[in-house]
TIFI-184701 format. One record per residue: x, y negated, z of N, C-alpha, C, O in turn; residue in one letter. Coordinates in nm, 4 decimals. Layout:
<atom n_u="X" n_v="Y" n_w="Z" ca_u="X" ca_v="Y" ca_w="Z" c_u="X" c_v="Y" c_w="Z" o_u="X" o_v="Y" o_w="Z" residuo="A"/>
...
This chain:
<atom n_u="-0.0040" n_v="1.5309" n_w="0.4523" ca_u="0.0201" ca_v="1.3894" ca_w="0.4654" c_u="0.1047" c_v="1.3600" c_w="0.5893" o_u="0.1972" o_v="1.2790" o_w="0.5840" residuo="M"/>
<atom n_u="0.0726" n_v="1.4257" n_w="0.7000" ca_u="0.1464" ca_v="1.4023" ca_w="0.8234" c_u="0.2929" c_v="1.4433" c_w="0.8106" o_u="0.3812" o_v="1.3754" o_w="0.8629" residuo="E"/>
<atom n_u="0.3186" n_v="1.5528" n_w="0.7421" ca_u="0.4558" ca_v="1.5994" ca_w="0.7209" c_u="0.5358" c_v="1.4965" c_w="0.6421" o_u="0.6494" o_v="1.4650" o_w="0.6776" residuo="L"/>
<atom n_u="0.4771" n_v="1.4447" n_w="0.5361" ca_u="0.5457" ca_v="1.3447" ca_w="0.4532" c_u="0.5700" c_v="1.2173" c_w="0.5330" o_u="0.6766" o_v="1.1569" o_w="0.5219" residuo="V"/>
<atom n_u="0.4732" n_v="1.1763" n_w="0.6128" ca_u="0.4891" ca_v="1.0570" ca_w="0.6960" c_u="0.6058" c_v="1.0735" c_w="0.7924" o_u="0.6877" o_v="0.9827" o_w="0.8072" residuo="T"/>
<atom n_u="0.6138" n_v="1.1877" n_w="0.8571" ca_u="0.7253" ca_v="1.2125" ca_w="0.9495" c_u="0.8590" c_v="1.2121" c_w="0.8756" o_u="0.9575" o_v="1.1581" o_w="0.9258" residuo="R"/>
<atom n_u="0.8626" n_v="1.2720" n_w="0.7571" ca_u="0.9855" ca_v="1.2751" ca_w="0.6782" c_u="1.0298" c_v="1.1337" c_w="0.6408" o_u="1.1467" o_v="1.0986" o_w="0.6566" residuo="L"/>
<atom n_u="0.9367" n_v="1.0535" n_w="0.5917" ca_u="0.9698" ca_v="0.9151" ca_w="0.5554" c_u="1.0175" c_v="0.8368" c_w="0.6778" o_u="1.1107" o_v="0.7571" o_w="0.6676" residuo="Y"/>
<atom n_u="0.9546" n_v="0.8589" n_w="0.7926" ca_u="0.9987" ca_v="0.7934" ca_w="0.9160" c_u="1.1434" c_v="0.8281" c_w="0.9472" o_u="1.2207" o_v="0.7421" o_w="0.9894" residuo="D"/>
<atom n_u="1.1802" n_v="0.9543" n_w="0.9266" ca_u="1.3185" ca_v="0.9972" ca_w="0.9523" c_u="1.4169" c_v="0.9301" c_w="0.8566" o_u="1.5331" o_v="0.9085" o_w="0.8912" residuo="R"/>
<atom n_u="1.3702" n_v="0.8975" n_w="0.7367" ca_u="1.4553" ca_v="0.8277" ca_w="0.6395" c_u="1.4617" c_v="0.6778" c_w="0.6675" o_u="1.5387" o_v="0.6058" o_w="0.6039" residuo="F"/>
<atom n_u="1.3812" n_v="0.6308" n_w="0.7624" ca_u="1.3834" ca_v="0.4897" ca_w="0.7992" c_u="1.2803" c_v="0.4047" c_w="0.7280" o_u="1.2881" o_v="0.2819" o_w="0.7322" residuo="G"/>
<atom n_u="1.1837" n_v="0.4676" n_w="0.6628" ca_u="1.0791" ca_v="0.3939" ca_w="0.5927" c_u="0.9517" c_v="0.3922" c_w="0.6764" o_u="0.9216" o_v="0.4875" o_w="0.7482" residuo="F"/>
<atom n_u="0.8777" n_v="0.2827" n_w="0.6660" ca_u="0.7455" ca_v="0.2760" ca_w="0.7271" c_u="0.6444" c_v="0.3248" c_w="0.6252" o_u="0.6602" o_v="0.3007" o_w="0.5055" residuo="D"/>
<atom n_u="0.5414" n_v="0.3928" n_w="0.6709" ca_u="0.4385" ca_v="0.4417" ca_w="0.5792" c_u="0.3046" c_v="0.3760" c_w="0.6114" o_u="0.2746" o_v="0.3428" o_w="0.7261" residuo="T"/>
<atom n_u="0.2264" n_v="0.3589" n_w="0.5069" ca_u="0.0912" ca_v="0.3064" ca_w="0.5201" c_u="0.0003" c_v="0.3968" c_w="0.4391" o_u="0.0262" o_v="0.4230" o_w="0.3217" residuo="V"/>
<atom n_u="-0.1052" n_v="0.4440" n_w="0.5016" ca_u="-0.2001" ca_v="0.5322" ca_w="0.4335" c_u="-0.2911" c_v="0.4487" c_w="0.3442" o_u="-0.3684" o_v="0.3660" o_w="0.3926" residuo="D"/>
<atom n_u="-0.2811" n_v="0.4712" n_w="0.2143" ca_u="-0.3629" ca_v="0.3989" ca_w="0.1166" c_u="-0.4565" c_v="0.4972" c_w="0.0465" o_u="-0.4834" o_v="0.4841" o_w="-0.0730" residuo="N"/>
<atom n_u="-0.5057" n_v="0.5953" n_w="0.1215" ca_u="-0.5939" ca_v="0.6938" ca_w="0.0595" c_u="-0.7386" c_v="0.6584" c_w="0.0890" o_u="-0.7675" o_v="0.5807" o_w="0.1800" residuo="S"/>
<atom n_u="-0.8270" n_v="0.7147" n_w="0.0130" ca_u="-0.8122" ca_v="0.8207" ca_w="-0.0860" c_u="-0.7546" c_v="0.7667" c_w="-0.2169" o_u="-0.7391" o_v="0.6458" o_w="-0.2342" residuo="P"/>
<atom n_u="-0.7243" n_v="0.8555" n_w="-0.3057" ca_u="-0.6653" ca_v="0.8184" ca_w="-0.4335" c_u="-0.7508" c_v="0.7161" c_w="-0.5081" o_u="-0.6975" o_v="0.6333" o_w="-0.5821" residuo="L"/>
<atom n_u="-0.8797" n_v="0.7208" n_w="-0.4897" ca_u="-0.9689" ca_v="0.6260" ca_w="-0.5575" c_u="-0.9462" c_v="0.4815" c_w="-0.5120" o_u="-0.9975" o_v="0.3888" o_w="-0.5747" residuo="S"/>
<atom n_u="-0.8706" n_v="0.4611" n_w="-0.4045" ca_u="-0.8389" ca_v="0.3269" ca_w="-0.3551" c_u="-0.6991" c_v="0.2814" c_w="-0.3965" o_u="-0.6543" o_v="0.1747" o_w="-0.3543" residuo="E"/>
<atom n_u="-0.6304" n_v="0.3593" n_w="-0.4772" ca_u="-0.4933" ca_v="0.3249" ca_w="-0.5155" c_u="-0.4841" c_v="0.1957" c_w="-0.5951" o_u="-0.3761" o_v="0.1377" o_w="-0.6054" residuo="S"/>
<atom n_u="-0.5945" n_v="0.1498" n_w="-0.6512" ca_u="-0.5954" ca_v="0.0225" ca_w="-0.7237" c_u="-0.5534" c_v="-0.0924" c_w="-0.6318" o_u="-0.5075" o_v="-0.1957" o_w="-0.6805" residuo="W"/>
<atom n_u="-0.5680" n_v="-0.0765" n_w="-0.5012" ca_u="-0.5340" ca_v="-0.1830" ca_w="-0.4062" c_u="-0.3859" c_v="-0.2194" c_w="-0.4087" o_u="-0.3485" o_v="-0.3294" o_w="-0.3680" residuo="R"/>
<atom n_u="-0.3016" n_v="-0.1281" n_w="-0.4561" ca_u="-0.1576" ca_v="-0.1556" ca_w="-0.4616" c_u="-0.1082" c_v="-0.1697" c_w="-0.6047" o_u="0.0124" o_v="-0.1649" o_w="-0.6292" residuo="S"/>
<atom n_u="-0.1992" n_v="-0.1871" n_w="-0.6991" ca_u="-0.1634" ca_v="-0.1968" ca_w="-0.8400" c_u="-0.1282" c_v="-0.3378" c_w="-0.8843" o_u="-0.1367" o_v="-0.4320" o_w="-0.8056" residuo="G"/>
<atom n_u="-0.0886" n_v="-0.3524" n_w="-1.0105" ca_u="-0.0535" ca_v="-0.4830" ca_w="-1.0664" c_u="-0.1654" c_v="-0.5855" c_w="-1.0455" o_u="-0.2838" o_v="-0.5554" o_w="-1.0605" residuo="P"/>
<atom n_u="-0.1239" n_v="-0.7072" n_w="-1.0103" ca_u="-0.2180" ca_v="-0.8157" ca_w="-0.9902" c_u="-0.2750" c_v="-0.8242" c_w="-0.8499" o_u="-0.3471" o_v="-0.9188" o_w="-0.8183" residuo="G"/>
<atom n_u="-0.2441" n_v="-0.7271" n_w="-0.7652" ca_u="-0.2950" ca_v="-0.7266" ca_w="-0.6286" c_u="-0.1871" c_v="-0.7798" c_w="-0.5323" o_u="-0.0680" o_v="-0.7722" o_w="-0.5625" residuo="Q"/>
<atom n_u="-0.2294" n_v="-0.8340" n_w="-0.4159" ca_u="-0.1327" ca_v="-0.8920" ca_w="-0.3212" c_u="-0.0202" c_v="-0.7968" c_w="-0.2802" o_u="0.0945" o_v="-0.8395" o_w="-0.2670" residuo="P"/>
<atom n_u="-0.0512" n_v="-0.6693" n_w="-0.2600" ca_u="0.0536" ca_v="-0.5741" ca_w="-0.2192" c_u="0.1574" c_v="-0.5546" c_w="-0.3290" o_u="0.2752" o_v="-0.5338" o_w="-0.3001" residuo="A"/>
<atom n_u="0.1149" n_v="-0.5611" n_w="-0.4531" ca_u="0.2064" ca_v="-0.5459" ca_w="-0.5663" c_u="0.2997" c_v="-0.6663" c_w="-0.5742" o_u="0.4205" o_v="-0.6510" o_w="-0.5924" residuo="W"/>
<atom n_u="0.2437" n_v="-0.7843" n_w="-0.5607" ca_u="0.3218" ca_v="-0.9075" ca_w="-0.5750" c_u="0.4295" c_v="-0.9207" c_w="-0.4670" o_u="0.5344" o_v="-0.9802" o_w="-0.4916" residuo="A"/>
<atom n_u="0.4051" n_v="-0.8668" n_w="-0.3499" ca_u="0.4979" ca_v="-0.8822" ca_w="-0.2380" c_u="0.5726" c_v="-0.7536" c_w="-0.2054" o_u="0.6290" o_v="-0.7418" o_w="-0.0966" residuo="A"/>
<atom n_u="0.5744" n_v="-0.6570" n_w="-0.2968" ca_u="0.6236" ca_v="-0.5233" ca_w="-0.2632" c_u="0.7691" c_v="-0.5174" c_w="-0.2175" o_u="0.8061" o_v="-0.4238" o_w="-0.1467" residuo="H"/>
<atom n_u="0.8515" n_v="-0.6122" n_w="-0.2547" ca_u="0.9935" ca_v="-0.6037" ca_w="-0.2193" c_u="1.0237" c_v="-0.6481" c_w="-0.0762" o_u="1.1190" o_v="-0.6001" o_w="-0.0149" residuo="E"/>
<atom n_u="0.9432" n_v="-0.7393" n_w="-0.0235" ca_u="0.9791" ca_v="-0.7998" ca_w="0.1055" c_u="0.8599" c_v="-0.8123" c_w="0.1986" o_u="0.8322" o_v="-0.9214" o_w="0.2484" residuo="H"/>
<atom n_u="0.7891" n_v="-0.7039" n_w="0.2230" ca_u="0.6777" ca_v="-0.7109" ca_w="0.3170" c_u="0.6933" c_v="-0.6074" c_w="0.4269" o_u="0.7417" o_v="-0.4964" o_w="0.4049" residuo="Q"/>
<atom n_u="0.6513" n_v="-0.6470" n_w="0.5445" ca_u="0.6538" ca_v="-0.5545" ca_w="0.6573" c_u="0.5343" c_v="-0.4599" c_w="0.6471" o_u="0.4467" o_v="-0.4770" o_w="0.5623" residuo="T"/>
<atom n_u="0.5328" n_v="-0.3621" n_w="0.7334" ca_u="0.4206" ca_v="-0.2681" ca_w="0.7369" c_u="0.2904" c_v="-0.3436" c_w="0.7630" o_u="0.1894" o_v="-0.3180" o_w="0.6975" residuo="R"/>
<atom n_u="0.2927" n_v="-0.4365" n_w="0.8587" ca_u="0.1725" ca_v="-0.5147" ca_w="0.8916" c_u="0.1283" c_v="-0.6003" c_w="0.7723" o_u="0.0089" o_v="-0.6119" o_w="0.7448" residuo="A"/>
<atom n_u="0.2245" n_v="-0.6596" n_w="0.7021" ca_u="0.1910" ca_v="-0.7406" ca_w="0.5847" c_u="0.1322" c_v="-0.6551" c_w="0.4733" o_u="0.0380" o_v="-0.6964" o_w="0.4056" residuo="E"/>
<atom n_u="0.1883" n_v="-0.5351" n_w="0.4543" ca_u="0.1347" ca_v="-0.4450" ca_w="0.3520" c_u="-0.0096" c_v="-0.4073" c_w="0.3856" o_u="-0.0962" o_v="-0.4083" o_w="0.2982" residuo="L"/>
<atom n_u="-0.0347" n_v="-0.3746" n_w="0.5101" ca_u="-0.1707" ca_v="-0.3389" ca_w="0.5497" c_u="-0.2666" c_v="-0.4560" c_w="0.5241" o_u="-0.3781" o_v="-0.4360" o_w="0.4761" residuo="M"/>
<atom n_u="-0.2224" n_v="-0.5776" n_w="0.5563" ca_u="-0.3063" ca_v="-0.6957" ca_w="0.5322" c_u="-0.3263" c_v="-0.7183" c_w="0.3827" o_u="-0.4365" o_v="-0.7525" o_w="0.3397" residuo="A"/>
<atom n_u="-0.2212" n_v="-0.6996" n_w="0.3032" ca_u="-0.2318" ca_v="-0.7193" ca_w="0.1588" c_u="-0.3233" c_v="-0.6153" c_w="0.0942" o_u="-0.3967" o_v="-0.6470" o_w="0.0006" residuo="N"/>
<atom n_u="-0.3194" n_v="-0.4933" n_w="0.1429" ca_u="-0.4109" ca_v="-0.3913" ca_w="0.0907" c_u="-0.5556" c_v="-0.4289" c_w="0.1226" o_u="-0.6452" o_v="-0.4076" o_w="0.0410" residuo="L"/>
<atom n_u="-0.5776" n_v="-0.4844" n_w="0.2407" ca_u="-0.7127" ca_v="-0.5250" ca_w="0.2800" c_u="-0.7607" c_v="-0.6456" c_w="0.1984" o_u="-0.8803" o_v="-0.6603" o_w="0.1735" residuo="A"/>
<atom n_u="-0.6671" n_v="-0.7316" n_w="0.1571" ca_u="-0.7030" ca_v="-0.8521" ca_w="0.0800" c_u="-0.7292" c_v="-0.8229" c_w="-0.0675" o_u="-0.7811" o_v="-0.9092" o_w="-0.1383" residuo="R"/>
<atom n_u="-0.6955" n_v="-0.7067" n_w="-0.1142" ca_u="-0.7109" ca_v="-0.6732" ca_w="-0.2565" c_u="-0.8564" c_v="-0.6852" c_w="-0.2999" o_u="-0.9485" o_v="-0.6516" o_w="-0.2254" residuo="A"/>
<atom n_u="-0.8744" n_v="-0.7336" n_w="-0.4208" ca_u="-1.0081" ca_v="-0.7447" ca_w="-0.4798" c_u="-1.0072" c_v="-0.6714" c_w="-0.6123" o_u="-0.9190" o_v="-0.6918" o_w="-0.6957" residuo="R"/>
<atom n_u="-1.1057" n_v="-0.5866" n_w="-0.6305" ca_u="-1.1145" ca_v="-0.5058" ca_w="-0.7535" c_u="-1.1377" c_v="-0.5964" c_w="-0.8737" o_u="-1.2237" o_v="-0.6844" o_w="-0.8714" residuo="R"/>
<atom n_u="-1.0599" n_v="-0.5735" n_w="-0.9780" ca_u="-1.0741" ca_v="-0.6479" ca_w="-1.1026" c_u="-1.1597" c_v="-0.5657" c_w="-1.1972" o_u="-1.1243" o_v="-0.4528" o_w="-1.2314" residuo="I"/>
<atom n_u="-1.2699" n_v="-0.6206" n_w="-1.2387" ca_u="-1.3625" ca_v="-0.5495" ca_w="-1.3289" c_u="-1.3444" c_v="-0.6048" c_w="-1.4707" o_u="-1.3633" o_v="-0.7240" o_w="-1.4947" residuo="I"/>
<atom n_u="-1.3085" n_v="-0.5187" n_w="-1.5616" ca_u="-1.2906" ca_v="-0.5572" ca_w="-1.7008" c_u="-1.4120" c_v="-0.5087" c_w="-1.7794" o_u="-1.4471" o_v="-0.3907" o_w="-1.7758" residuo="V"/>
<atom n_u="-1.4736" n_v="-0.5991" n_w="-1.8484" ca_u="-1.5928" ca_v="-0.5625" ca_w="-1.9257" c_u="-1.5692" c_v="-0.5770" c_w="-2.0741" o_u="-1.6591" o_v="-0.5503" o_w="-2.1538" residuo="R"/>
């Protein structure tokens, strides 16, 4: 993970750790991070991931 983060930094991208994989729903369709994915800063992405609410389908 650290190697990939450093590589992305060299390419000029900011990285945010959204692990473990079981938490990937936080950046999925219908979540705040998904809706704002084109124009959010690193801080905004972190806040949007924290604001995500799990959608339970029954």
